[in-house]
Structures are given as C-alpha cells and as structure tokens.
MDAnalysis code that builds the backbone (N, CA, C; Angstrom):
import MDAnalysis as mda
import numpy as np

u = mda.Universe.empty(660, n_residues=220, atom_resindex=np.repeat(np.arange(220), 3), trajectory=True)
u.add_TopologyAttr("name", ["N", "CA", "C"] * 220)
u.add_TopologyAttr("resid", np.arange(1, 221))
u.add_TopologyAttr("resname", ["MET", "GLY", "GLU", "ASN", "MET", "THR", "HIS", "GLN", "ARG", "LEU", "SER", "ALA", "ASP", "GLU", "VAL", "LEU", "THR", "THR", "THR", "ARG", "SER", "VAL", "ARG", "ARG", "ARG", "LEU", "ASP", "LEU", "GLY", "ARG", "PRO", "VAL", "ASP", "LEU", "ALA", "LEU", "VAL", "ARG", "GLU", "SER", "LEU", "GLU", "ILE", "ALA", "LEU", "GLN", "ALA", "PRO", "SER", "GLY", "SER", "ASN", "ALA", "GLN", "HIS", "TRP", "HIS", "PHE", "VAL", "VAL", "ILE", "THR", "ASP", "ALA", "GLU", "LYS", "ARG", "ALA", "ALA", "VAL", "GLY", "GLU", "VAL", "TYR", "GLN", "ARG", "ALA", "CYS", "HIS", "GLN", "TYR", "LEU", "ALA", "GLY", "PRO", "GLY", "ALA", "ALA", "GLY", "LYS", "LEU", "HIS", "ALA", "ASP", "ASP", "ALA", "GLU", "ARG", "SER", "LYS", "VAL", "GLN", "LYS", "ARG", "VAL", "HIS", "ASN", "SER", "VAL", "ALA", "TYR", "LEU", "ALA", "ASP", "VAL", "MET", "GLY", "GLN", "VAL", "PRO", "VAL", "GLN", "VAL", "ILE", "ALA", "CYS", "ALA", "ARG", "THR", "GLY", "SER", "THR", "ALA", "LEU", "PRO", "THR", "GLY", "ASN", "GLN", "SER", "SER", "LEU", "TRP", "GLY", "SER", "VAL", "LEU", "PRO", "ALA", "ALA", "TRP", "SER", "TYR", "MET", "LEU", "ALA", "ALA", "ARG", "GLU", "ARG", "GLY", "LEU", "GLY", "THR", "ALA", "TRP", "THR", "THR", "LEU", "HIS", "LEU", "LEU", "TYR", "GLU", "ARG", "GLU", "VAL", "ALA", "ASP", "ILE", "LEU", "GLY", "ILE", "PRO", "ASP", "ASP", "VAL", "HIS", "GLN", "GLY", "VAL", "LEU", "ILE", "PRO", "THR", "ALA", "HIS", "TYR", "THR", "GLY", "THR", "THR", "PHE", "LYS", "PRO", "ALA", "PRO", "ARG", "GLN", "PRO", "LEU", "ASP", "GLU", "VAL", "LEU", "HIS", "ILE", "ASN", "GLN", "TRP"])
u.atoms.positions = np.array([
    [-6.804, 5.230, 14.813],
    [-5.948, 6.319, 13.644],
    [-7.485, 6.409, 12.026],
    [-6.962, 7.968, 12.031],
    [-8.276, 8.048, 11.332],
    [-7.073, 7.828, 9.680],
    [-7.839, 7.338, 8.638],
    [-7.531, 7.010, 7.710],
    [-6.475, 8.872, 6.941],
    [-7.110, 9.567, 7.023],
    [-6.106, 10.249, 6.553],
    [-4.990, 10.879, 7.123],
    [-4.630, 10.540, 8.393],
    [-3.680, 10.654, 9.495],
    [-3.131, 9.667, 8.813],
    [-3.078, 8.333, 8.405],
    [-2.605, 7.295, 7.747],
    [-1.938, 7.184, 6.578],
    [-2.478, 7.588, 5.801],
    [-3.082, 7.379, 4.032],
    [-2.289, 8.677, 3.565],
    [-0.910, 8.158, 2.734],
    [0.597, 8.959, 2.031],
    [-0.416, 9.895, 1.311],
    [-1.448, 9.515, 0.520],
    [-2.505, 9.662, -1.074],
    [-1.007, 10.731, -1.512],
    [-1.088, 9.075, -2.387],
    [1.115, 8.929, -3.419],
    [-0.124, 8.369, -4.347],
    [0.913, 9.229, -5.585],
    [0.718, 8.412, -6.975],
    [1.521, 6.577, -7.043],
    [0.715, 6.142, -7.976],
    [0.973, 4.760, -8.275],
    [2.715, 4.903, -8.393],
    [3.169, 6.344, -9.816],
    [4.434, 5.602, -9.228],
    [5.086, 6.424, -7.894],
    [5.168, 7.030, -7.472],
    [5.667, 7.923, -6.736],
    [5.403, 6.698, -5.313],
    [5.212, 5.572, -5.342],
    [5.474, 4.471, -4.225],
    [5.498, 3.423, -4.888],
    [5.359, 3.533, -5.810],
    [7.049, 2.562, -6.977],
    [7.950, 2.751, -6.780],
    [8.175, 4.153, -6.822],
    [9.920, 5.419, -6.904],
    [10.357, 5.473, -6.016],
    [9.583, 5.638, -5.030],
    [9.980, 5.747, -3.553],
    [10.101, 4.826, -2.492],
    [9.517, 3.712, -2.873],
    [9.433, 2.178, -2.294],
    [10.589, 2.079, -1.362],
    [11.714, 1.953, 0.158],
    [13.677, 2.642, 0.095],
    [13.446, 0.826, 0.530],
    [14.233, 0.292, 0.657],
    [14.885, -0.410, 1.831],
    [14.843, 0.204, 3.248],
    [14.466, 0.587, 4.245],
    [14.145, 1.893, 5.127],
    [14.649, 0.523, 6.407],
    [16.200, 0.954, 6.777],
    [17.065, 0.337, 7.555],
    [17.086, 1.420, 9.158],
    [18.153, 2.548, 8.948],
    [18.026, 3.800, 9.917],
    [16.701, 4.547, 10.309],
    [16.554, 4.454, 9.447],
    [15.184, 4.832, 9.558],
    [13.979, 4.423, 9.908],
    [13.947, 3.334, 10.318],
    [12.638, 3.318, 11.069],
    [12.676, 3.096, 11.831],
    [11.666, 3.252, 12.439],
    [11.093, 4.340, 14.000],
    [11.050, 3.126, 15.081],
    [11.825, 3.006, 16.069],
    [11.984, 1.728, 17.018],
    [11.020, 1.814, 18.230],
    [10.730, 3.519, 18.199],
    [10.326, 3.120, 19.570],
    [8.488, 3.538, 19.996],
    [7.794, 3.976, 17.933],
    [6.895, 4.882, 18.138],
    [6.206, 3.017, 17.385],
    [5.423, 2.444, 18.175],
    [4.441, 1.087, 18.414],
    [3.177, 1.776, 16.860],
    [3.186, 0.045, 15.861],
    [2.653, 0.823, 14.851],
    [0.581, -0.930, 14.951],
    [0.144, 0.108, 14.434],
    [-1.200, -0.297, 14.794],
    [-1.393, -1.357, 13.833],
    [-1.632, -3.044, 15.042],
    [-1.374, -4.021, 13.145],
    [-2.419, -4.204, 12.551],
    [-3.896, -3.281, 12.723],
    [-4.727, -2.310, 11.307],
    [-4.245, -1.797, 10.291],
    [-3.117, -1.324, 10.158],
    [-2.591, -0.987, 9.327],
    [-1.307, -2.081, 8.352],
    [-1.092, -2.987, 9.041],
    [-0.254, -4.292, 7.996],
    [-1.514, -4.712, 7.654],
    [-2.401, -5.523, 8.539],
    [-3.912, -6.306, 8.029],
    [-3.983, -5.779, 7.154],
    [-4.896, -4.294, 6.647],
    [-4.952, -3.067, 5.457],
    [-3.771, -3.536, 4.635],
    [-2.084, -3.726, 5.052],
    [-1.512, -4.419, 3.525],
    [-1.264, -5.320, 3.473],
    [-1.674, -6.527, 4.533],
    [-1.789, -7.712, 3.518],
    [-3.391, -8.104, 2.782],
    [-4.372, -6.813, 2.807],
    [-5.380, -7.733, 2.359],
    [-4.889, -6.484, 1.405],
    [-4.664, -6.050, 0.853],
    [-3.813, -5.275, -0.574],
    [-2.653, -6.659, -1.276],
    [-1.516, -6.435, 0.120],
    [-1.079, -7.826, -0.927],
    [-1.734, -8.931, -1.554],
    [-2.731, -9.212, -1.564],
    [-3.598, -10.896, -1.381],
    [-3.910, -10.066, -2.752],
    [-3.364, -9.663, -2.968],
    [-4.308, -9.016, -4.084],
    [-3.479, -9.411, -5.977],
    [-2.230, -9.562, -5.140],
    [-0.840, -10.525, -6.226],
    [-1.403, -11.158, -6.858],
    [-0.550, -11.764, -7.810],
    [-0.881, -12.503, -8.649],
    [0.029, -13.902, -8.459],
    [-1.048, -14.567, -8.162],
    [-0.856, -16.756, -8.290],
    [-0.503, -17.581, -8.495],
    [0.105, -18.615, -9.525],
    [0.481, -20.107, -9.883],
    [-1.132, -20.816, -10.691],
    [-1.886, -20.414, -11.251],
    [-3.190, -21.309, -11.493],
    [-3.871, -20.512, -10.419],
    [-4.015, -19.495, -9.732],
    [-4.483, -19.791, -8.680],
    [-4.491, -19.946, -7.248],
    [-3.206, -20.156, -7.074],
    [-2.831, -21.655, -6.609],
    [-3.502, -20.937, -4.307],
    [-2.718, -19.152, -4.167],
    [-3.345, -18.726, -3.352],
    [-2.381, -19.854, -1.806],
    [-0.710, -19.695, -2.724],
    [-0.226, -21.336, -1.483],
    [0.625, -20.252, -0.140],
    [-0.226, -18.284, 0.055],
    [1.068, -17.706, 0.648],
    [0.404, -18.428, 1.699],
    [1.583, -17.241, 3.099],
    [1.606, -17.054, 4.377],
    [1.452, -16.364, 4.742],
    [1.653, -15.813, 5.932],
    [2.484, -14.816, 6.371],
    [1.939, -14.381, 7.989],
    [3.665, -14.987, 8.488],
    [3.403, -14.255, 9.476],
    [3.940, -13.626, 10.139],
    [3.191, -12.516, 11.141],
    [3.364, -11.392, 11.860],
    [4.195, -11.724, 13.595],
    [5.306, -10.424, 13.262],
    [5.362, -11.241, 14.556],
    [5.638, -9.661, 15.298],
    [4.672, -9.578, 16.247],
    [4.591, -8.201, 17.543],
    [4.686, -9.204, 18.926],
    [5.185, -10.219, 19.037],
    [5.329, -10.709, 20.216],
    [7.123, -9.916, 20.356],
    [7.104, -9.742, 21.700],
    [8.957, -8.953, 22.041],
    [9.836, -9.818, 22.350],
    [9.563, -11.225, 23.115],
    [10.375, -12.003, 23.267],
    [10.794, -12.923, 21.760],
    [9.397, -13.075, 21.179],
    [9.515, -13.556, 19.701],
    [10.599, -12.435, 18.983],
    [10.619, -11.331, 18.860],
    [11.205, -10.823, 18.315],
    [12.448, -10.351, 18.011],
    [12.348, -10.923, 19.975],
    [14.130, -10.849, 19.920],
    [14.577, -12.020, 20.135],
    [13.989, -12.939, 19.479],
    [14.441, -14.701, 19.294],
    [14.765, -14.520, 18.311],
    [13.566, -13.455, 17.315],
    [13.709, -13.716, 16.157],
    [15.587, -12.913, 15.322],
    [15.503, -12.096, 15.798],
    [17.022, -10.815, 15.451],
    [17.692, -11.139, 16.290],
    [17.904, -12.325, 17.465],
    [19.575, -12.406, 17.460],
    [19.461, -13.583, 16.315],
    [19.162, -14.310, 15.318],
    [19.463, -15.558, 14.826],
    [19.556, -14.061, 13.984],
    [18.896, -13.598, 12.983],
    [19.039, -12.383, 11.944],
    [20.750, -11.678, 11.950],
    [20.773, -11.270, 13.601],
    [22.291, -10.720, 14.210],
    [23.037, -11.098, 12.857],
    [23.411, -13.221, 13.561],
    [24.631, -13.941, 14.093],
    [24.925, -13.964, 11.625],
    [22.866, -14.456, 11.393],
    [23.403, -14.316, 9.427],
    [23.674, -13.711, 9.222],
    [23.757, -12.004, 9.529],
    [23.599, -11.208, 9.316],
    [25.957, -10.327, 8.654],
    [25.821, -10.494, 10.549],
    [27.291, -10.512, 10.361],
    [28.022, -11.498, 9.765],
    [27.658, -12.858, 9.098],
    [28.530, -14.418, 9.387],
    [28.377, -13.015, 7.721],
    [27.123, -13.163, 6.636],
    [26.802, -12.492, 5.722],
    [28.064, -10.513, 5.465],
    [28.414, -9.836, 5.811],
    [29.116, -9.104, 6.083],
    [30.235, -9.450, 5.998],
    [30.668, -9.989, 6.055],
    [32.750, -10.909, 6.671],
    [32.749, -11.773, 4.951],
    [31.777, -11.945, 4.309],
    [32.329, -12.923, 3.483],
    [32.135, -12.513, 1.611],
    [32.465, -12.436, 0.577],
    [32.907, -11.894, 0.019],
    [31.520, -11.263, -1.048],
    [30.694, -11.662, -0.740],
    [29.980, -10.617, -1.387],
    [28.907, -9.912, -0.885],
    [29.212, -9.231, -0.213],
    [28.906, -8.776, 0.949],
    [28.119, -7.182, 0.340],
    [28.030, -5.907, 0.353],
    [27.270, -4.631, 0.126],
    [28.015, -4.146, -0.133],
    [29.197, -4.033, 0.533],
    [29.968, -2.632, 0.974],
    [30.990, -3.164, -0.126],
    [31.073, -4.800, -0.279],
    [32.613, -5.390, -1.465],
    [31.932, -5.167, -3.027],
    [31.256, -4.959, -2.718],
    [30.834, -5.020, -4.684],
    [30.744, -4.159, -5.130],
    [30.538, -4.066, -7.197],
    [32.185, -2.516, -7.536],
    [33.568, -1.828, -6.106],
    [33.900, -2.304, -6.552],
    [35.448, -1.308, -5.324],
    [35.683, -0.965, -6.722],
    [35.455, -1.081, -8.082],
    [36.370, -0.522, -9.380],
    [36.003, 0.939, -9.591],
    [34.590, 0.991, -8.956],
    [33.776, 2.375, -9.331],
    [34.091, 2.849, -7.970],
    [34.273, 3.891, -8.173],
    [34.398, 5.047, -7.319],
    [32.803, 5.316, -6.658],
    [31.983, 5.637, -8.026],
    [30.741, 6.134, -7.497],
    [30.340, 5.237, -7.270],
    [29.529, 4.761, -7.660],
    [29.158, 2.808, -7.090],
    [29.389, 2.255, -5.691],
    [31.135, 2.007, -4.915],
    [31.468, 2.021, -4.617],
    [30.838, 3.196, -3.413],
    [31.234, 4.476, -3.605],
    [30.157, 4.080, -1.652],
    [28.681, 4.080, -1.693],
    [27.871, 3.882, -2.524],
    [27.023, 3.889, -2.414],
    [27.260, 2.191, -1.604],
    [27.639, 1.796, -1.984],
    [27.267, 0.106, -1.901],
    [28.234, -0.504, -0.059],
    [29.229, 1.225, -0.035],
    [29.549, 1.225, 1.298],
    [29.064, 1.615, 2.066],
    [27.659, 2.970, 1.698],
    [26.156, 3.089, 2.304],
    [25.170, 1.814, 3.361],
    [25.514, 1.950, 2.624],
    [24.627, 0.279, 1.893],
    [25.119, -1.173, 3.043],
    [26.190, -1.152, 2.532],
    [26.673, -2.146, 3.761],
    [26.562, -1.321, 5.087],
    [26.772, -0.629, 5.486],
    [26.854, 0.097, 7.198],
    [25.160, 0.144, 7.635],
    [24.262, 0.895, 6.455],
    [23.191, 0.310, 6.825],
    [21.891, -1.200, 7.242],
    [23.290, -2.073, 6.274],
    [22.853, -2.954, 6.353],
    [23.373, -4.104, 8.007],
    [23.962, -3.136, 7.968],
    [25.073, -3.884, 9.945],
    [24.189, -3.566, 10.701],
    [23.291, -1.565, 10.761],
    [22.764, -1.452, 11.286],
    [21.695, -2.249, 11.709],
    [20.693, -2.574, 10.212],
    [20.099, -3.436, 11.081],
    [19.423, -4.584, 11.327],
    [21.117, -4.731, 11.867],
    [21.412, -6.392, 11.894],
    [21.411, -6.580, 13.243],
    [21.773, -5.427, 13.713],
    [21.989, -5.018, 15.510],
    [21.710, -4.601, 15.887],
    [19.481, -4.246, 15.781],
    [18.634, -3.662, 16.035],
    [16.850, -4.527, 15.759],
    [17.265, -5.555, 14.927],
    [16.073, -6.737, 14.432],
    [15.094, -6.927, 15.011],
    [15.863, -6.906, 15.720],
    [14.804, -7.882, 17.649],
    [13.875, -6.233, 18.246],
    [14.503, -5.319, 18.016],
    [14.146, -3.952, 18.165],
    [12.757, -3.181, 17.323],
    [13.189, -3.366, 16.214],
    [11.267, -3.045, 15.551],
    [10.548, -3.156, 15.663],
    [9.497, -2.504, 15.627],
    [8.331, -3.300, 16.198],
    [6.930, -4.642, 15.759],
    [7.832, -4.095, 13.824],
    [7.096, -5.885, 14.019],
    [7.559, -6.309, 12.543],
    [7.532, -7.674, 12.291],
    [8.906, -8.141, 12.046],
    [7.288, -9.682, 10.842],
    [7.770, -9.372, 9.687],
    [6.275, -10.166, 8.994],
    [7.230, -10.269, 8.078],
    [6.769, -12.148, 7.123],
    [7.977, -13.327, 7.611],
    [6.272, -13.730, 6.252],
    [6.969, -14.218, 5.052],
    [6.188, -14.595, 3.727],
    [6.538, -15.729, 3.908],
    [5.782, -16.963, 3.768],
    [5.777, -17.956, 3.115],
    [4.779, -18.227, 2.074],
    [5.612, -19.824, 2.520],
    [5.092, -20.333, 0.926],
    [5.154, -22.189, 1.051],
    [3.833, -22.156, 1.268],
    [3.342, -23.763, 1.861],
    [3.159, -24.312, 0.867],
    [4.403, -26.131, 0.920],
    [4.203, -25.935, -0.473],
    [3.829, -27.877, 0.272],
    [3.023, -28.226, 0.835],
    [2.624, -29.552, 1.510],
    [4.331, -30.650, 1.556],
    [5.232, -30.322, 1.233],
    [6.250, -30.921, 1.337],
    [7.780, -30.321, 2.849],
    [8.438, -31.098, 2.757],
    [9.719, -31.535, 3.470],
    [10.532, -30.442, 2.282],
    [10.635, -30.656, 1.964],
    [10.931, -29.723, 0.756],
    [10.874, -28.882, -0.459],
    [11.844, -28.485, -0.637],
    [10.585, -27.140, -1.665],
    [11.269, -28.724, -3.542],
    [11.016, -28.440, -3.809],
    [10.345, -29.009, -5.577],
    [11.703, -28.557, -6.104],
    [11.986, -29.524, -6.836],
    [13.061, -30.327, -8.243],
    [12.922, -28.897, -8.653],
    [13.713, -28.454, -9.762],
    [13.710, -28.252, -11.345],
    [13.518, -26.235, -10.606],
    [12.579, -25.933, -11.894],
    [12.894, -24.272, -11.465],
    [11.874, -23.714, -10.759],
    [12.347, -23.262, -9.812],
    [11.510, -22.230, -8.797],
    [10.207, -21.354, -8.757],
    [10.889, -21.107, -10.059],
    [9.752, -20.339, -10.019],
    [8.517, -19.471, -9.973],
    [7.932, -20.959, -10.678],
    [6.646, -20.750, -10.128],
    [6.369, -20.612, -8.377],
    [7.048, -21.264, -8.574],
    [6.298, -21.314, -6.806],
    [6.791, -19.920, -5.606],
    [8.472, -19.363, -5.685],
    [8.035, -17.358, -5.608],
    [7.000, -16.915, -6.578],
    [6.908, -16.698, -7.624],
    [6.614, -15.632, -7.795],
    [6.058, -15.877, -7.867],
    [4.041, -16.890, -7.172],
    [3.276, -16.541, -6.375],
    [3.485, -16.397, -4.748],
    [4.755, -15.387, -4.339],
    [4.973, -15.521, -2.680],
    [5.202, -13.808, -2.936],
    [6.978, -13.887, -3.406],
    [7.133, -12.252, -3.994],
    [6.608, -11.388, -4.724],
    [6.236, -11.405, -4.852],
    [5.278, -10.210, -5.492],
    [3.259, -10.168, -4.340],
    [3.696, -10.630, -3.762],
    [2.577, -10.366, -2.993],
    [3.527, -9.975, -1.809],
    [4.273, -9.996, -1.081],
    [5.494, -9.935, 0.032],
    [5.416, -7.690, -0.244],
    [6.371, -8.056, -1.668],
    [5.989, -6.799, -2.752],
    [5.227, -5.475, -2.659],
    [4.256, -6.055, -2.854],
    [2.886, -5.612, -2.913],
    [2.953, -5.326, -0.829],
    [2.462, -6.081, -0.227],
    [2.595, -6.193, 1.284],
    [4.145, -4.140, 1.800],
    [4.585, -4.140, 1.064],
    [6.070, -3.193, 1.081],
    [4.894, -1.152, 0.590],
    [4.551, -2.301, -0.215],
    [3.975, -0.923, -1.527],
    [2.444, -0.157, -1.127],
    [2.474, -1.324, -0.331],
    [1.052, -0.495, 0.465],
    [1.522, 0.027, 1.475],
    [1.882, -0.686, 2.421],
    [2.905, -0.443, 3.540],
    [2.938, 1.419, 3.753],
    [3.770, 1.548, 2.727],
    [4.290, 2.816, 2.312],
    [3.592, 4.261, 2.016],
    [2.437, 3.315, 1.567],
    [0.949, 4.542, 1.859],
    [0.854, 4.847, 2.216],
    [1.386, 4.096, 3.653],
    [0.243, 4.260, 5.434],
    [1.507, 4.451, 5.637],
    [2.352, 5.241, 5.593],
    [3.660, 5.747, 6.667],
    [4.439, 4.698, 7.722],
    [4.790, 3.808, 7.069],
    [5.033, 2.412, 6.868],
    [6.754, 2.768, 6.265],
    [7.421, 1.888, 7.013],
    [8.458, 2.201, 6.135],
    [9.810, 0.158, 6.487],
    [9.149, -0.583, 5.940],
    [9.552, -1.570, 5.577],
    [11.269, -1.698, 4.708],
    [12.216, -3.098, 4.965],
    [12.977, -3.821, 4.412],
    [13.037, -5.010, 3.415],
    [13.276, -5.076, 2.294],
    [13.199, -6.250, 2.185],
    [14.581, -7.018, 2.632],
    [14.172, -8.800, 2.888],
    [15.251, -9.304, 4.007],
    [15.350, -10.508, 3.188],
    [16.648, -11.097, 3.168],
    [16.524, -12.681, 3.078],
    [17.861, -13.745, 4.020],
    [18.194, -12.719, 4.312],
    [19.203, -12.933, 5.021],
    [19.255, -13.748, 6.387],
    [17.966, -14.246, 6.980],
    [17.304, -15.638, 8.119],
    [17.278, -16.502, 7.703],
    [17.910, -16.309, 6.390],
    [17.178, -18.267, 5.518],
    [18.386, -18.624, 5.981],
    [19.135, -18.702, 6.016],
    [20.638, -19.301, 6.203],
    [20.331, -20.427, 7.708],
    [19.370, -19.791, 8.005],
    [18.704, -19.979, 9.834],
    [17.486, -20.383, 9.839],
    [17.171, -20.888, 8.775],
    [15.632, -20.731, 8.559],
    [15.019, -22.059, 9.640],
    [15.286, -23.397, 9.632],
    [14.816, -23.888, 10.061],
    [14.583, -23.916, 11.903],
    [15.719, -22.532, 12.974],
    [15.447, -22.030, 13.657],
    [14.897, -21.448, 13.814],
    [14.204, -20.485, 13.233],
    [13.739, -18.841, 12.943],
    [11.756, -20.075, 12.828],
    [12.297, -21.087, 12.591],
    [11.273, -21.966, 11.759],
    [10.441, -22.221, 13.817],
    [11.654, -22.996, 14.440],
    [11.735, -23.137, 15.654],
    [10.661, -21.957, 17.311],
    [11.033, -21.533, 16.403],
    [10.445, -19.707, 17.659],
    [9.612, -19.925, 16.896],
    [8.754, -20.243, 16.069],
    [7.462, -18.657, 14.806],
    [6.620, -20.185, 15.554],
    [6.664, -21.428, 15.676],
    [6.124, -22.595, 14.929],
    [5.488, -23.163, 13.981],
    [6.071, -22.437, 12.873],
    [5.997, -22.658, 11.162],
    [6.440, -23.854, 10.974],
    [5.563, -24.491, 10.582],
    [5.477, -26.169, 10.404],
    [6.300, -26.881, 8.821],
    [6.685, -28.158, 9.328],
    [7.693, -28.367, 8.132],
    [7.291, -27.781, 6.810],
    [5.798, -27.999, 6.179],
    [5.988, -27.463, 5.167],
    [5.594, -26.589, 4.680],
    [6.222, -25.892, 5.149],
    [6.543, -24.630, 4.872],
    [7.137, -23.354, 4.889],
    [8.328, -22.774, 3.623],
    [9.433, -22.399, 3.015],
    [8.732, -20.811, 3.512],
    [10.285, -20.179, 3.978],
    [9.854, -19.289, 3.762],
    [10.731, -18.421, 2.401],
    [10.377, -16.776, 2.449],
    [10.405, -16.216, 1.196],
    [11.464, -15.177, 1.551],
    [10.443, -14.645, 2.296],
    [11.616, -13.633, 2.498],
    [10.899, -12.043, 4.363],
    [11.653, -11.967, 4.773],
    [11.935, -11.460, 6.244],
    [11.591, -9.625, 5.884],
    [9.724, -9.193, 6.732],
    [10.014, -7.738, 5.877],
    [9.902, -6.953, 7.462],
    [10.718, -6.795, 8.247],
    [10.828, -5.598, 9.128],
    [10.097, -4.036, 8.892],
    [9.023, -3.249, 9.396],
    [7.830, -3.063, 9.321],
    [7.637, -1.902, 10.645],
    [7.138, -0.320, 9.944],
    [7.897, 0.688, 11.703],
    [7.743, 1.443, 10.961],
    [6.788, 2.568, 11.720],
    [7.493, 3.907, 10.557],
    [9.015, 4.548, 11.464],
    [8.580, 5.803, 9.820],
    [10.337, 6.385, 9.835],
    [9.761, 7.223, 10.790],
    [11.502, 7.342, 10.196],
    [12.108, 9.153, 11.440],
    [11.701, 10.179, 9.630],
    [12.065, 11.342, 9.558],
    [12.230, 12.483, 8.485],
    [10.253, 12.127, 8.012],
    [10.567, 13.074, 6.671],
    [9.710, 13.329, 5.648],
    [9.664, 12.722, 4.321],
    [10.511, 12.146, 3.815],
    [10.513, 11.616, 2.873],
    [11.253, 10.992, 2.030],
    [10.987, 9.764, 0.713],
    [11.991, 9.589, 0.166],
    [11.883, 9.887, -1.571],
    [12.794, 9.662, -1.929],
    [13.534, 10.002, -2.866],
    [14.175, 9.013, -4.116],
    [13.448, 8.433, -5.489],
    [14.088, 7.858, -5.721],
    [15.038, 7.516, -6.054],
    [16.013, 6.106, -5.932],
    [17.465, 5.851, -5.300],
    [17.671, 5.845, -7.562],
    [19.800, 5.865, -6.899],
    [20.271, 6.684, -8.499],
    [20.076, 5.108, -8.711],
    [19.502, 4.522, -10.830],
    [19.723, 2.911, -11.352],
    [20.965, 3.442, -11.792],
    [21.650, 2.451, -13.058],
    [22.353, 2.168, -13.846],
    [21.539, 2.245, -14.817],
    [21.752, 3.105, -15.567],
    [20.398, 3.750, -17.055],
    [20.123, 2.461, -17.601],
    [18.731, 2.349, -17.722],
    [17.973, 1.582, -18.779],
    [18.343, 1.059, -19.863],
    [19.276, 1.227, -20.496],
    [19.717, 0.635, -21.725],
    [20.667, 0.024, -21.644],
    [21.829, 0.346, -20.632],
    [22.500, -1.289, -20.247],
    [22.004, -1.690, -20.046],
    [20.764, -1.937, -19.725],
    [20.675, -4.072, -19.252],
    [19.041, -4.138, -20.081],
    [18.565, -2.950, -20.806],
    [17.586, -3.140, -22.076],
    [18.179, -4.352, -23.277],
    [17.344, -5.207, -23.839],
    [17.757, -6.541, -25.203],
    [16.672, -5.832, -25.229],
    [16.559, -5.153, -27.093],
    [14.940, -5.678, -26.895],
    [15.391, -6.077, -28.733],
    [14.402, -7.664, -29.392],
    [14.672, -9.196, -29.860],
    [15.985, -10.019, -29.476],
    [16.078, -9.483, -28.849],
    [17.851, -10.153, -28.451],
    [18.535, -9.700, -27.835],
    [19.873, -10.624, -26.971],
    [20.314, -9.727, -26.578],
    [21.931, -8.807, -27.083],
])
C-alpha cells in the first residue's frame, strides 16, 4: 500500500480525540499489512520510559490458530467479567443518560469477546522485569514505562486507518496466554490490543463529563 492510501492526515488533536475503542466496527475479513503495525510500533517506541530503561516488549499475533486460542481465553475471561457487578452495563445505573451509554459499551464488549479470535492482528504490550513476580510497592513506574507506548501504538494505528481497542480482561488468565505464545516467566503482560481495519468512514469525540467536575487546582 502506498503511504497516501494508509495515512489519514489527521491533526494531533484529531488523533487524540477520535481514537476510540473499536469493537463492533473492526473489519474481521480484511487483512492487515504487517508493515502498518510495524510503523505504528516504531512510533510507539518514542514514548517515555522510566530511566530510559525501555523494558517494553510487544507480541504481535497473526497466526490464525494462536489468535483463536488467545480469543478463547479472552472470551472466557470476558464472560466472567460481564457477569460480575463491575461490568460496564451495570455502572451509573442511577444516571439515565450515562446508563444508556454504559449499556452500549457492555454490548460492544460482549461482541468483542465473541470475535477476538477472528481479529486479524492481536498486539500484547509487555514489561520484562527479570523476575517472575511483579515488584512490590508502587508499580506506576513499571507500567508508566509501558502503557504510554501501547497508547502511542493505538494513536499511530488510527492515523494509518486501523481500529484498535484497549483491553486487559485476558489478564485473569495471563499464564494461559503466556503458554500459548511462549512468553517467558519474567515478562508480564499489560494490555491486549486487537487491531484491524474498520468499517465506516469516521469517528468523533466521545461524550465525557465536564472538565470542571474532575479538575482540582492547587487543592482538592
């Protein structure tokens, strides 16, 4: 594919405000050029990393059998989540407008659970710690050195006409996924990002609560 056919030519503000969690609109039947994924990951590697350690690793899954196996684990974990009290559709039940949105999110999450194994590319961002156990204490430094790169990957993918979604539900069975993919014991998974072209032509900013409801200047 030529560059002009893949880049959306979006401004930074457009990329930041229209990179949505794409679930129902993932195009399961259209192949993804691995070069687009590589370009997006190259950009992701420019993200900040504590002490410039760059302990990140990215597992890109294109093999059909492995995608299906990861999808089965994800589906099992997701159905368990959807049955629990913290599921998206059960939040903000006392707010009619937000409840409508949450129920749509709930349904799209359920849809993704059923098709995860069919998504053309799955990307798992990981942190290599050198230990089978995660470090004790505040882990913000560890994950703050990996997850910004994962988000940068999603932004770069958006610019290249790819849809993505941020999900961590599979971590309930992280060891099973590690066994499927041969991930070493000292590598810890942070997020699973399904990646595909999307149907439709555009995305728009999502409704959010007003800034002043969450903004605190100088004190709480």
